[in-house]
C-alpha positions in Angstrom: 87.4 -33.9 -2.6 89.1 -35.3 0.5 91.8 -33.6 2.5 93.5 -35.7 5.1 95.5 -33.8 7.8 98.1 -35.3 10.0 98.4 -33.1 13.1 99.1 -33.0 16.8 97.1 -31.0 19.3 100.3 -29.5 20.9 101.9 -28.4 17.6 101.6 -24.6 17.0 102.3 -25.0 13.3 99.4 -27.4 13.0 97.1 -24.7 14.4 98.6 -22.2 11.9 98.3 -24.6 9.0 94.6 -25.3 9.9 93.8 -21.6 9.8 95.5 -21.1 6.5 93.7 -24.0 5.0 90.4 -22.6 6.3 91.3 -19.2 4.7 91.9 -20.9 1.4 88.6 -22.9 1.6 86.7 -19.7 2.4 87.4 -18.4 -1.1 87.3 -21.8 -2.8 84.1 -22.1 -4.9 83.8 -25.8 -4.4 84.3 -25.8 -0.6 81.0 -27.6 0.0 82.4 -30.6 -1.8 85.5 -30.9 0.5 85.7 -33.4 3.2 88.3 -33.0 5.9 89.6 -36.0 7.8 91.8 -35.5 10.8 94.7 -38.0 11.2 96.6 -38.6 14.4 100.2 -37.9 15.1 102.0 -37.7 18.4 105.0 -35.5 18.9 105.5 -36.7 22.5 104.4 -40.4 22.6 107.0 -41.1 25.2 105.3 -38.9 27.8 103.4 -41.1 30.4 99.7 -40.7 30.1 99.3 -40.3 33.8 102.0 -37.7 34.1 101.3 -34.0 34.8 101.9 -31.7 31.9 105.3 -29.9 31.5 105.2 -26.1 30.9 105.9 -25.6 27.2 108.5 -22.8 27.8 110.4 -25.1 30.2 110.3 -28.1 27.9 111.4 -26.2 24.8 114.2 -24.4 26.7 115.6 -27.6 27.9 115.1 -29.5 24.7 116.9 -26.9 22.6 119.4 -25.8 25.2 118.2 -22.2 25.2 117.8 -19.6 27.9 114.3 -18.6 28.9 114.7 -15.3 27.2 115.8 -17.0 24.0 112.9 -19.4 24.2 110.4 -16.6 24.7 111.9 -14.7 21.8 111.5 -17.6 19.5 107.9 -18.1 20.6 107.2 -14.4 19.9 107.7 -15.0 16.2 105.1 -17.8 16.3 102.8 -15.5 18.3 103.0 -12.8 15.7 102.0 -15.3 12.9 99.2 -16.5 15.1 97.9 -13.0 15.7 97.5 -12.5 12.0 95.3 -15.6 11.9 93.3 -14.7 15.1 95.1 -17.3 17.2 96.0 -16.2 20.7 99.1 -18.3 21.5 99.9 -18.1 25.2 102.9 -20.4 25.5 103.6 -19.5 29.1 100.3 -21.2 29.9 100.6 -24.2 27.5 101.4 -27.6 28.8 103.2 -30.4 26.9 101.3 -33.7 27.4 100.7 -37.1 25.9 97.9 -36.5 23.3 96.7 -40.1 22.8 93.4 -39.5 24.5 92.8 -36.3 22.6 93.4 -38.1 19.3 91.1 -40.9 20.3 88.4 -38.3 21.1 88.8 -36.7 17.7 88.3 -40.1 16.0 85.1 -40.5 18.1 84.0 -36.9 17.2 84.5 -37.6 13.5 82.0 -40.5 13.7 79.5 -37.8 14.8 80.6 -35.2 12.1 82.1 -33.1 14.9 85.8 -33.6 14.1 86.5 -30.1 12.9 84.8 -28.3 15.7 86.4 -30.5 18.3 89.9 -30.1 16.8 89.5 -26.4 17.0 88.3 -26.5 20.6 91.2 -28.7 21.7 93.8 -26.4 20.0 92.3 -23.3 21.6 92.1 -25.0 25.0 95.8 -26.0 24.8 97.3 -22.9 23.2 95.1 -20.1 24.5 93.7 -21.4 27.8 96.5 -23.5 29.2 94.3 -26.5 29.6 95.7 -30.0 30.1 94.3 -31.7 27.0 95.3 -35.1 28.4 93.0 -34.8 31.5 90.0 -37.0 31.1 87.5 -34.7 32.9 88.7 -31.8 30.8 88.3 -33.7 27.6 84.8 -34.7 28.6 83.9 -31.1 29.2 85.4 -29.9 26.0 83.6 -32.6 24.0 80.2 -31.8 25.6 80.8 -28.1 24.7 80.8 -29.0 21.0 77.7 -31.2 21.3 78.9 -34.7 22.1 77.1 -36.9 24.5 78.8 -36.8 28.0 78.1 -40.4 28.9 79.3 -41.8 25.6 82.5 -39.7 25.8 83.2 -40.9 29.3 82.7 -44.5 28.3 85.0 -44.1 25.3 87.8 -42.4 27.2 87.7 -45.1 29.9 88.1 -47.8 27.2 90.9 -48.4 24.7 88.7 -47.5 21.7 90.4 -45.8 18.8 93.9 -46.5 20.2 94.5 -48.8 17.2 93.2 -46.2 14.8 95.6 -43.6 16.2 98.5 -46.0 15.8 97.5 -46.8 12.2 97.2 -43.1 11.4 100.8 -42.6 12.5 102.1 -45.5 10.6 100.2 -44.4 7.5 101.8 -41.0 7.7 105.2 -42.5 8.0 104.5 -44.7 4.9 103.6 -41.6 3.0 106.9 -39.9 3.8 105.7 -37.7 6.7 108.7 -36.2 8.5 106.8 -33.6 10.5 103.4 -32.1 11.1 101.2 -30.6 9.9 101.0 -32.8 6.8 98.1 -32.3 4.3 97.2 -34.8 1.6 94.6 -33.8 -1.0 92.8 -36.7 -2.7 95.5 -39.1 -1.8 97.7 -37.5 -4.4 98.9 -33.9 -3.6 100.7 -33.2 -0.4 101.6 -30.1 1.6 104.3 -30.4 4.3 104.2 -27.8 7.0 102.3 -24.6 7.6 102.9 -23.2 4.1 101.7 -19.8 2.9 98.0 -19.3 2.0 98.8 -19.2 -1.7 100.1 -22.8 -1.6 96.8 -24.0 -0.1 94.8 -22.1 -2.7 96.9 -23.5 -5.5 96.7 -27.1 -4.3 93.0 -26.9 -3.8 92.5 -25.8 -7.4 95.0 -28.4 -8.7 93.5 -31.3 -6.7 89.9 -30.3 -7.8 90.8 -30.1 -11.5 92.8 -33.3 -11.3 89.8 -35.1 -9.8 87.7 -34.1 -12.8 90.2 -35.3 -15.3 89.6 -38.8 -16.8 92.6 -40.6 -18.2 91.8 -42.5 -21.4 93.7 -45.8 -21.4 93.4 -46.6 -25.1 94.8 -44.7 -28.1 92.1 -45.8 -30.5 88.4 -45.2 -30.0 86.2 -48.3 -29.9 82.7 -48.5 -31.2 80.6 -45.8 -29.7 77.6 -43.5 -30.2 78.2 -39.9 -31.1 77.4 -37.5 -28.2 76.5 -34.6 -30.5 74.4 -36.2 -33.3 73.1 -39.2 -31.4 74.2 -41.4 -34.3 75.6 -44.9 -33.5 
């Protein structure tokens, strides 16, 4: 079974949704048959790639027209949810940046079966450690932490590799009706929009798995065949 996930590194609900999916998979008896594919989405593509990150509190305060106290109060609600999922959200450290390089790196990591572990590392670096996940040197260090080759990562980041794939991911999501992230698609048929409750992920896993086993018979009348029970033809 394949699960495609549209997500951005600087989206707190993407981190929450990831953890809830992982909780659902932990109790799913067929979890070894599940393949997770990370798809790119950029919440802030307009940010220059060479620009310094903007503190998340400042950015959200200005974007929503709130006071700092109102902004922190809103963030506390997300922090409470995160704590229940063992996510340490530190929004006063987090920086809003262009995430193109991070997404390109995730594509590269998936070629080495390291997509999931790198995605987690990038999310933790951004939300808990206040790291600039657009900084090339930092991305190289994070990638080598999870087992990627330092020289290969450096060469990739200094090229334009996977830029096209990132763009295609975003367009594919839009074509599917994506209006926000996270966005989960199970077997290209069942979708979950947003960081839904655990029960929704559990239900969708079961439904998608059962659906994949179901064969649709296209004809009403049986043609000539051999009996599966008696062996007679």
